[in-house]
Structure formats: structure tokens, C-alpha cells
PDB file as gemmi writes it, atoms N, CA and C in Angstrom:
CRYST1    1.000    1.000    1.000  90.00  90.00  90.00 P 1                      
ATOM      1  N   MET A   1     -16.837  -1.175  17.670  1.00  0.00           N  
ATOM      2  CA  MET A   1     -15.804  -0.620  17.926  1.00  0.00           C  
ATOM      3  C   MET A   1     -14.440  -1.484  17.582  1.00  0.00           C  
ATOM      4  N   SER A   2     -13.399  -1.522  16.931  1.00  0.00           N  
ATOM      5  CA  SER A   2     -12.746  -2.641  17.176  1.00  0.00           C  
ATOM      6  C   SER A   2     -11.646  -2.421  17.690  1.00  0.00           C  
ATOM      7  N   SER A   3     -10.809  -3.906  17.494  1.00  0.00           N  
ATOM      8  CA  SER A   3     -10.192  -3.952  18.778  1.00  0.00           C  
ATOM      9  C   SER A   3      -9.290  -2.686  18.944  1.00  0.00           C  
ATOM     10  N   GLY A   4      -8.477  -2.116  17.780  1.00  0.00           N  
ATOM     11  CA  GLY A   4      -7.409  -1.338  17.831  1.00  0.00           C  
ATOM     12  C   GLY A   4      -8.215  -0.158  18.929  1.00  0.00           C  
ATOM     13  N   ASP A   5      -9.825  -0.076  19.203  1.00  0.00           N  
ATOM     14  CA  ASP A   5     -10.341   1.150  19.589  1.00  0.00           C  
ATOM     15  C   ASP A   5     -10.806   0.777  21.357  1.00  0.00           C  
ATOM     16  N   GLU A   6      -9.926  -0.117  21.864  1.00  0.00           N  
ATOM     17  CA  GLU A   6     -10.121  -0.635  22.698  1.00  0.00           C  
ATOM     18  C   GLU A   6     -10.042   0.079  23.812  1.00  0.00           C  
ATOM     19  N   LEU A   7     -10.996   0.455  24.867  1.00  0.00           N  
ATOM     20  CA  LEU A   7     -10.328   1.405  26.510  1.00  0.00           C  
ATOM     21  C   LEU A   7      -9.165   0.816  26.877  1.00  0.00           C  
ATOM     22  N   ASN A   8      -8.369   0.729  27.294  1.00  0.00           N  
ATOM     23  CA  ASN A   8      -7.339   0.392  28.170  1.00  0.00           C  
ATOM     24  C   ASN A   8      -7.836   1.267  29.926  1.00  0.00           C  
ATOM     25  N   VAL A   9      -9.027   1.162  30.242  1.00  0.00           N  
ATOM     26  CA  VAL A   9      -9.150   0.946  31.224  1.00  0.00           C  
ATOM     27  C   VAL A   9      -7.985   1.469  33.141  1.00  0.00           C  
ATOM     28  N   ASP A  10      -7.301   1.091  32.762  1.00  0.00           N  
ATOM     29  CA  ASP A  10      -5.625   0.476  33.960  1.00  0.00           C  
ATOM     30  C   ASP A  10      -5.278   2.137  33.280  1.00  0.00           C  
ATOM     31  N   ALA A  11      -4.771   2.087  31.891  1.00  0.00           N  
ATOM     32  CA  ALA A  11      -4.350   3.045  31.998  1.00  0.00           C  
ATOM     33  C   ALA A  11      -4.703   4.915  31.578  1.00  0.00           C  
ATOM     34  N   TRP A  12      -6.323   4.966  31.456  1.00  0.00           N  
ATOM     35  CA  TRP A  12      -7.362   5.325  31.212  1.00  0.00           C  
ATOM     36  C   TRP A  12      -7.055   6.493  32.776  1.00  0.00           C  
ATOM     37  N   LEU A  13      -7.003   5.305  34.006  1.00  0.00           N  
ATOM     38  CA  LEU A  13      -7.464   5.703  35.443  1.00  0.00           C  
ATOM     39  C   LEU A  13      -6.073   6.439  35.846  1.00  0.00           C  
ATOM     40  N   ARG A  14      -4.757   6.032  35.300  1.00  0.00           N  
ATOM     41  CA  ARG A  14      -3.732   6.421  35.199  1.00  0.00           C  
ATOM     42  C   ARG A  14      -3.272   7.529  34.886  1.00  0.00           C  
ATOM     43  N   GLY A  15      -3.722   8.370  32.957  1.00  0.00           N  
ATOM     44  CA  GLY A  15      -3.619   9.327  33.203  1.00  0.00           C  
ATOM     45  C   GLY A  15      -4.776  10.566  33.553  1.00  0.00           C  
ATOM     46  N   LEU A  16      -5.643   9.908  34.168  1.00  0.00           N  
ATOM     47  CA  LEU A  16      -6.878  11.595  35.219  1.00  0.00           C  
ATOM     48  C   LEU A  16      -5.826  10.900  36.625  1.00  0.00           C  
ATOM     49  N   GLY A  17      -5.439  10.159  37.118  1.00  0.00           N  
ATOM     50  CA  GLY A  17      -4.446  10.574  38.325  1.00  0.00           C  
ATOM     51  C   GLY A  17      -3.909  11.697  38.302  1.00  0.00           C  
ATOM     52  N   ARG A  18      -2.834  11.376  37.439  1.00  0.00           N  
ATOM     53  CA  ARG A  18      -1.792  12.046  36.982  1.00  0.00           C  
ATOM     54  C   ARG A  18      -1.842  13.326  36.311  1.00  0.00           C  
ATOM     55  N   ARG A  19      -3.376  14.250  35.653  1.00  0.00           N  
ATOM     56  CA  ARG A  19      -3.467  15.168  35.259  1.00  0.00           C  
ATOM     57  C   ARG A  19      -4.719  15.525  36.554  1.00  0.00           C  
ATOM     58  N   VAL A  20      -5.308  14.582  38.091  1.00  0.00           N  
ATOM     59  CA  VAL A  20      -5.765  15.277  38.565  1.00  0.00           C  
ATOM     60  C   VAL A  20      -4.247  15.595  39.876  1.00  0.00           C  
ATOM     61  N   ARG A  21      -3.340  15.341  39.651  1.00  0.00           N  
ATOM     62  CA  ARG A  21      -2.422  15.468  40.735  1.00  0.00           C  
ATOM     63  C   ARG A  21      -1.646  16.787  40.449  1.00  0.00           C  
ATOM     64  N   ILE A  22      -1.148  16.830  39.080  1.00  0.00           N  
ATOM     65  CA  ILE A  22      -0.871  18.050  38.155  1.00  0.00           C  
ATOM     66  C   ILE A  22      -1.839  19.355  38.391  1.00  0.00           C  
ATOM     67  N   LEU A  23      -2.596  19.315  38.164  1.00  0.00           N  
ATOM     68  CA  LEU A  23      -3.711  20.068  38.117  1.00  0.00           C  
ATOM     69  C   LEU A  23      -3.659  20.739  40.151  1.00  0.00           C  
ATOM     70  N   ARG A  24      -4.031  20.020  40.888  1.00  0.00           N  
ATOM     71  CA  ARG A  24      -3.800  20.030  41.966  1.00  0.00           C  
ATOM     72  C   ARG A  24      -2.676  20.637  42.233  1.00  0.00           C  
ATOM     73  N   LEU A  25      -1.259  20.374  42.685  1.00  0.00           N  
ATOM     74  CA  LEU A  25      -0.059  21.197  42.395  1.00  0.00           C  
ATOM     75  C   LEU A  25      -0.414  22.082  41.527  1.00  0.00           C  
ATOM     76  N   THR A  26      -0.580  22.430  40.248  1.00  0.00           N  
ATOM     77  CA  THR A  26       0.066  23.993  39.956  1.00  0.00           C  
ATOM     78  C   THR A  26      -1.035  25.206  40.469  1.00  0.00           C  
ATOM     79  N   ARG A  27      -2.030  24.347  41.673  1.00  0.00           N  
ATOM     80  CA  ARG A  27      -3.034  25.361  42.218  1.00  0.00           C  
ATOM     81  C   ARG A  27      -2.708  24.874  43.696  1.00  0.00           C  
ATOM     82  N   GLU A  28      -1.366  25.078  43.922  1.00  0.00           N  
ATOM     83  CA  GLU A  28      -1.006  25.015  45.452  1.00  0.00           C  
ATOM     84  C   GLU A  28      -1.521  23.633  46.097  1.00  0.00           C  
ATOM     85  N   MET A  29      -2.216  23.195  45.975  1.00  0.00           N  
ATOM     86  CA  MET A  29      -3.581  22.413  46.810  1.00  0.00           C  
ATOM     87  C   MET A  29      -2.622  21.678  47.328  1.00  0.00           C  
ATOM     88  N   THR A  30      -2.839  20.943  48.869  1.00  0.00           N  
ATOM     89  CA  THR A  30      -2.729  19.795  49.312  1.00  0.00           C  
ATOM     90  C   THR A  30      -3.967  19.395  49.130  1.00  0.00           C  
ATOM     91  N   GLN A  31      -3.962  17.231  48.827  1.00  0.00           N  
ATOM     92  CA  GLN A  31      -4.786  16.214  48.757  1.00  0.00           C  
ATOM     93  C   GLN A  31      -6.050  16.821  49.657  1.00  0.00           C  
ATOM     94  N   ASP A  32      -5.495  17.259  51.091  1.00  0.00           N  
ATOM     95  CA  ASP A  32      -6.582  17.361  51.935  1.00  0.00           C  
ATOM     96  C   ASP A  32      -7.782  18.892  51.278  1.00  0.00           C  
ATOM     97  N   ASP A  33      -7.072  19.903  51.292  1.00  0.00           N  
ATOM     98  CA  ASP A  33      -6.997  20.656  50.197  1.00  0.00           C  
ATOM     99  C   ASP A  33      -8.675  20.358  48.963  1.00  0.00           C  
ATOM    100  N   LEU A  34      -7.925  19.383  47.862  1.00  0.00           N  
ATOM    101  CA  LEU A  34      -8.815  19.329  47.085  1.00  0.00           C  
ATOM    102  C   LEU A  34      -9.955  18.386  48.288  1.00  0.00           C  
ATOM    103  N   ALA A  35      -9.429  17.454  49.275  1.00  0.00           N  
ATOM    104  CA  ALA A  35     -10.255  16.763  49.412  1.00  0.00           C  
ATOM    105  C   ALA A  35     -11.637  17.345  49.512  1.00  0.00           C  
ATOM    106  N   VAL A  36     -11.574  18.136  51.152  1.00  0.00           N  
ATOM    107  CA  VAL A  36     -12.679  19.183  51.065  1.00  0.00           C  
ATOM    108  C   VAL A  36     -13.348  20.028  50.367  1.00  0.00           C  
ATOM    109  N   ALA A  37     -12.284  20.546  49.263  1.00  0.00           N  
ATOM    110  CA  ALA A  37     -13.099  21.264  48.362  1.00  0.00           C  
ATOM    111  C   ALA A  37     -14.307  20.636  47.324  1.00  0.00           C  
ATOM    112  N   ALA A  38     -14.121  18.820  47.333  1.00  0.00           N  
ATOM    113  CA  ALA A  38     -14.719  18.563  46.332  1.00  0.00           C  
ATOM    114  C   ALA A  38     -15.463  17.490  47.410  1.00  0.00           C  
ATOM    115  N   GLY A  39     -15.571  17.670  48.463  1.00  0.00           N  
ATOM    116  CA  GLY A  39     -16.476  16.392  48.929  1.00  0.00           C  
ATOM    117  C   GLY A  39     -15.944  15.556  49.350  1.00  0.00           C  
ATOM    118  N   MET A  40     -14.915  15.190  49.210  1.00  0.00           N  
ATOM    119  CA  MET A  40     -13.784  13.843  49.599  1.00  0.00           C  
ATOM    120  C   MET A  40     -13.052  13.059  50.835  1.00  0.00           C  
ATOM    121  N   SER A  41     -12.751  11.920  50.677  1.00  0.00           N  
ATOM    122  CA  SER A  41     -11.971  12.444  51.657  1.00  0.00           C  
ATOM    123  C   SER A  41      -9.995  12.253  51.034  1.00  0.00           C  
ATOM    124  N   ARG A  42      -9.190  12.652  52.038  1.00  0.00           N  
ATOM    125  CA  ARG A  42      -7.734  12.688  51.453  1.00  0.00           C  
ATOM    126  C   ARG A  42      -7.739  11.147  50.666  1.00  0.00           C  
ATOM    127  N   SER A  43      -8.066   9.916  51.627  1.00  0.00           N  
ATOM    128  CA  SER A  43      -7.563   9.124  51.368  1.00  0.00           C  
ATOM    129  C   SER A  43      -8.459   8.874  49.684  1.00  0.00           C  
ATOM    130  N   PHE A  44      -9.763   8.826  49.763  1.00  0.00           N  
ATOM    131  CA  PHE A  44      -9.959   8.535  48.362  1.00  0.00           C  
ATOM    132  C   PHE A  44      -9.280   9.546  46.934  1.00  0.00           C  
ATOM    133  N   VAL A  45      -8.599  10.746  47.357  1.00  0.00           N  
ATOM    134  CA  VAL A  45      -8.337  11.522  46.090  1.00  0.00           C  
ATOM    135  C   VAL A  45      -6.796  10.670  45.704  1.00  0.00           C  
ATOM    136  N   SER A  46      -6.272  10.507  47.280  1.00  0.00           N  
ATOM    137  CA  SER A  46      -5.291   9.824  46.619  1.00  0.00           C  
ATOM    138  C   SER A  46      -5.210   8.149  46.185  1.00  0.00           C  
ATOM    139  N   LEU A  47      -6.086   7.820  45.743  1.00  0.00           N  
ATOM    140  CA  LEU A  47      -6.862   6.439  45.342  1.00  0.00           C  
ATOM    141  C   LEU A  47      -6.757   6.247  43.586  1.00  0.00           C  
ATOM    142  N   ILE A  48      -7.062   8.061  43.636  1.00  0.00           N  
ATOM    143  CA  ILE A  48      -7.875   8.643  42.190  1.00  0.00           C  
ATOM    144  C   ILE A  48      -6.617   8.577  41.836  1.00  0.00           C  
ATOM    145  N   GLU A  49      -5.544   9.530  42.329  1.00  0.00           N  
ATOM    146  CA  GLU A  49      -3.966  10.190  41.666  1.00  0.00           C  
ATOM    147  C   GLU A  49      -3.406   8.873  41.570  1.00  0.00           C  
ATOM    148  N   LYS A  50      -2.580   7.565  42.192  1.00  0.00           N  
ATOM    149  CA  LYS A  50      -2.578   7.008  41.441  1.00  0.00           C  
ATOM    150  C   LYS A  50      -3.352   5.931  40.015  1.00  0.00           C  
ATOM    151  N   GLY A  51      -4.031   6.518  40.527  1.00  0.00           N  
ATOM    152  CA  GLY A  51      -4.918   5.718  39.512  1.00  0.00           C  
ATOM    153  C   GLY A  51      -5.307   3.990  39.802  1.00  0.00           C  
ATOM    154  N   THR A  52      -5.498   3.942  41.207  1.00  0.00           N  
ATOM    155  CA  THR A  52      -6.127   2.643  41.170  1.00  0.00           C  
ATOM    156  C   THR A  52      -7.554   2.553  42.108  1.00  0.00           C  
ATOM    157  N   HIS A  53      -8.330   3.338  40.809  1.00  0.00           N  
ATOM    158  CA  HIS A  53     -10.099   3.186  41.976  1.00  0.00           C  
ATOM    159  C   HIS A  53     -10.426   4.468  40.742  1.00  0.00           C  
ATOM    160  N   GLY A  54     -11.429   3.513  40.519  1.00  0.00           N  
ATOM    161  CA  GLY A  54     -12.844   4.387  39.899  1.00  0.00           C  
ATOM    162  C   GLY A  54     -13.139   5.604  39.822  1.00  0.00           C  
ATOM    163  N   VAL A  55     -13.863   6.327  39.223  1.00  0.00           N  
ATOM    164  CA  VAL A  55     -14.456   7.500  39.946  1.00  0.00           C  
ATOM    165  C   VAL A  55     -15.849   6.995  38.880  1.00  0.00           C  
ATOM    166  N   ASP A  56     -16.939   7.829  39.857  1.00  0.00           N  
ATOM    167  CA  ASP A  56     -18.030   7.674  39.114  1.00  0.00           C  
ATOM    168  C   ASP A  56     -18.218   9.524  38.566  1.00  0.00           C  
ATOM    169  N   VAL A  57     -19.601   9.765  37.624  1.00  0.00           N  
ATOM    170  CA  VAL A  57     -19.092  11.117  37.112  1.00  0.00           C  
ATOM    171  C   VAL A  57     -19.657  11.951  37.903  1.00  0.00           C  
ATOM    172  N   VAL A  58     -19.973  11.902  39.087  1.00  0.00           N  
ATOM    173  CA  VAL A  58     -20.370  12.687  40.378  1.00  0.00           C  
ATOM    174  C   VAL A  58     -19.530  13.300  40.873  1.00  0.00           C  
ATOM    175  N   ARG A  59     -19.278  12.641  41.218  1.00  0.00           N  
ATOM    176  CA  ARG A  59     -16.858  12.543  41.527  1.00  0.00           C  
ATOM    177  C   ARG A  59     -16.259  13.303  40.881  1.00  0.00           C  
ATOM    178  N   LEU A  60     -16.345  13.186  39.551  1.00  0.00           N  
ATOM    179  CA  LEU A  60     -15.416  13.751  38.779  1.00  0.00           C  
ATOM    180  C   LEU A  60     -15.915  15.445  38.253  1.00  0.00           C  
ATOM    181  N   LEU A  61     -17.288  15.405  38.263  1.00  0.00           N  
ATOM    182  CA  LEU A  61     -17.733  16.571  38.515  1.00  0.00           C  
ATOM    183  C   LEU A  61     -17.664  17.881  39.549  1.00  0.00           C  
ATOM    184  N   ARG A  62     -17.513  17.273  40.986  1.00  0.00           N  
ATOM    185  CA  ARG A  62     -17.086  17.897  42.097  1.00  0.00           C  
ATOM    186  C   ARG A  62     -15.504  18.397  41.524  1.00  0.00           C  
ATOM    187  N   LEU A  63     -14.901  17.026  41.807  1.00  0.00           N  
ATOM    188  CA  LEU A  63     -13.088  17.340  40.902  1.00  0.00           C  
ATOM    189  C   LEU A  63     -12.870  18.361  40.210  1.00  0.00           C  
ATOM    190  N   ALA A  64     -13.354  18.549  39.080  1.00  0.00           N  
ATOM    191  CA  ALA A  64     -12.978  19.560  38.462  1.00  0.00           C  
ATOM    192  C   ALA A  64     -13.917  20.759  39.014  1.00  0.00           C  
ATOM    193  N   ALA A  65     -14.838  21.205  39.386  1.00  0.00           N  
ATOM    194  CA  ALA A  65     -15.034  22.041  39.965  1.00  0.00           C  
ATOM    195  C   ALA A  65     -14.188  22.751  40.854  1.00  0.00           C  
ATOM    196  N   ALA A  66     -13.317  21.875  41.819  1.00  0.00           N  
ATOM    197  CA  ALA A  66     -13.010  21.993  43.050  1.00  0.00           C  
ATOM    198  C   ALA A  66     -11.426  22.397  42.243  1.00  0.00           C  
ATOM    199  N   LEU A  67     -10.971  22.360  41.483  1.00  0.00           N  
ATOM    200  CA  LEU A  67     -10.080  22.004  40.244  1.00  0.00           C  
ATOM    201  C   LEU A  67      -9.909  23.467  39.974  1.00  0.00           C  
ATOM    202  N   ASP A  68     -11.290  23.822  39.398  1.00  0.00           N  
ATOM    203  CA  ASP A  68     -12.415  24.909  38.483  1.00  0.00           C  
ATOM    204  C   ASP A  68     -11.942  25.126  36.837  1.00  0.00           C  
ATOM    205  N   VAL A  69     -11.354  23.634  36.520  1.00  0.00           N  
ATOM    206  CA  VAL A  69     -11.169  23.023  34.924  1.00  0.00           C  
ATOM    207  C   VAL A  69     -12.635  22.747  34.196  1.00  0.00           C  
ATOM    208  N   PRO A  70     -12.542  22.182  33.280  1.00  0.00           N  
ATOM    209  CA  PRO A  70     -13.728  22.143  32.784  1.00  0.00           C  
ATOM    210  C   PRO A  70     -13.701  20.487  33.135  1.00  0.00           C  
ATOM    211  N   LEU A  71     -14.765  20.004  32.743  1.00  0.00           N  
ATOM    212  CA  LEU A  71     -15.102  18.730  33.224  1.00  0.00           C  
ATOM    213  C   LEU A  71     -13.689  17.950  31.688  1.00  0.00           C  
ATOM    214  N   ALA A  72     -14.462  18.843  30.636  1.00  0.00           N  
ATOM    215  CA  ALA A  72     -13.770  18.002  29.764  1.00  0.00           C  
ATOM    216  C   ALA A  72     -11.614  17.576  29.701  1.00  0.00           C  
ATOM    217  N   GLU A  73     -11.823  19.217  30.031  1.00  0.00           N  
ATOM    218  CA  GLU A  73      -9.959  19.294  30.463  1.00  0.00           C  
ATOM    219  C   GLU A  73      -9.924  18.001  31.522  1.00  0.00           C  
ATOM    220  N   LEU A  74     -10.537  17.748  32.851  1.00  0.00           N  
ATOM    221  CA  LEU A  74      -9.925  17.136  33.338  1.00  0.00           C  
ATOM    222  C   LEU A  74      -9.188  15.654  32.931  1.00  0.00           C  
ATOM    223  N   LEU A  75     -10.192  15.904  32.258  1.00  0.00           N  
ATOM    224  CA  LEU A  75     -10.241  13.648  31.522  1.00  0.00           C  
ATOM    225  C   LEU A  75      -9.675  13.724  30.395  1.00  0.00           C  
ATOM    226  N   GLY A  76      -8.460  15.000  29.647  1.00  0.00           N  
ATOM    227  CA  GLY A  76      -7.889  14.674  29.272  1.00  0.00           C  
ATOM    228  C   GLY A  76      -8.549  14.430  27.469  1.00  0.00           C  
ATOM    229  N   ALA A  77      -9.659  15.468  27.646  1.00  0.00           N  
ATOM    230  CA  ALA A  77     -10.360  15.216  25.893  1.00  0.00           C  
ATOM    231  C   ALA A  77     -10.085  16.119  24.731  1.00  0.00           C  
ATOM    232  N   THR A  78      -9.364  16.135  23.842  1.00  0.00           N  
ATOM    233  CA  THR A  78      -8.971  16.838  22.744  1.00  0.00           C  
ATOM    234  C   THR A  78     -10.539  17.336  21.681  1.00  0.00           C  
ATOM    235  N   PRO A  79      -9.595  17.801  20.956  1.00  0.00           N  
ATOM    236  CA  PRO A  79     -10.748  17.766  19.716  1.00  0.00           C  
ATOM    237  C   PRO A  79     -10.730  16.908  18.786  1.00  0.00           C  
ATOM    238  N   LEU A  80     -12.697  16.793  17.762  1.00  0.00           N  
ATOM    239  CA  LEU A  80     -12.497  15.808  17.153  1.00  0.00           C  
ATOM    240  C   LEU A  80     -11.076  15.696  15.939  1.00  0.00           C  
ATOM    241  N   ASP A  81     -10.478  14.917  15.854  1.00  0.00           N  
ATOM    242  CA  ASP A  81      -9.376  14.440  14.785  1.00  0.00           C  
ATOM    243  C   ASP A  81      -9.932  13.712  13.639  1.00  0.00           C  
ATOM    244  N   ARG A  82     -11.203  12.973  13.922  1.00  0.00           N  
ATOM    245  CA  ARG A  82     -11.825  12.557  13.030  1.00  0.00           C  
ATOM    246  C   ARG A  82     -13.020  12.534  12.625  1.00  0.00           C  
ATOM    247  N   ARG A  83     -13.449  12.469  11.762  1.00  0.00           N  
ATOM    248  CA  ARG A  83     -14.556  13.160  10.362  1.00  0.00           C  
ATOM    249  C   ARG A  83     -15.765  12.302  11.193  1.00  0.00           C  
ATOM    250  N   LEU A  84     -16.485  12.803  11.176  1.00  0.00           N  
ATOM    251  CA  LEU A  84     -17.524  11.995  11.934  1.00  0.00           C  
ATOM    252  C   LEU A  84     -19.190  11.516  10.393  1.00  0.00           C  
ATOM    253  N   PRO A  85     -19.458  10.230  11.088  1.00  0.00           N  
ATOM    254  CA  PRO A  85     -19.767   9.675   9.824  1.00  0.00           C  
ATOM    255  C   PRO A  85     -21.025  10.258   9.284  1.00  0.00           C  
ATOM    256  N   GLY A  86     -21.353  10.976   8.001  1.00  0.00           N  
ATOM    257  CA  GLY A  86     -22.453  10.868   7.815  1.00  0.00           C  
ATOM    258  C   GLY A  86     -22.706  11.947   6.672  1.00  0.00           C  
TER     259      GLY A  86                                                      
END                                                                             
């Protein structure tokens, strides 16, 4: 990975938090609603939305299911914009 491709974890977590919050609000859910649906505490949902706490894969899957979106959408994935080597 070149230095221009390094992952800025803090920025990624803030982006994830924004996406979770937007998806939650568009579904007219409270943080409590999302927490119950995803099997986690409201305070943990709050930390995710603030972008101050990392999230493991299991919790990401639970959030995606609770928000009824594909995991790729929750992660902010976009189509490949580069050719794969080969």
C-alpha cells in the first residue's frame, strides 16, 4: 500500500458514524430503537454515531440488518474504480 492509499481510521469511523445516523434517521428510528434492533446498548450506538469507537464485524452485520441495508452500503462501499491487476 502506498502512502497515498493509507487508511485514515479516524476519518473512516466518522464516516461510518454519519452513515449510521443518516440511515437511522431516514428510518425514523431513535438510538434506542436501533440499539434494541441491533442487540446493543444505546450508549454504544451513540459512540458509533460519534465516530469515536471501533466496531467489530459482528456488530456491523447487526447494524446493517437492523437498518435493513446491505453491509456494503453501511460501509460506504462504491464500485471498483480501478482495474484489477492481471
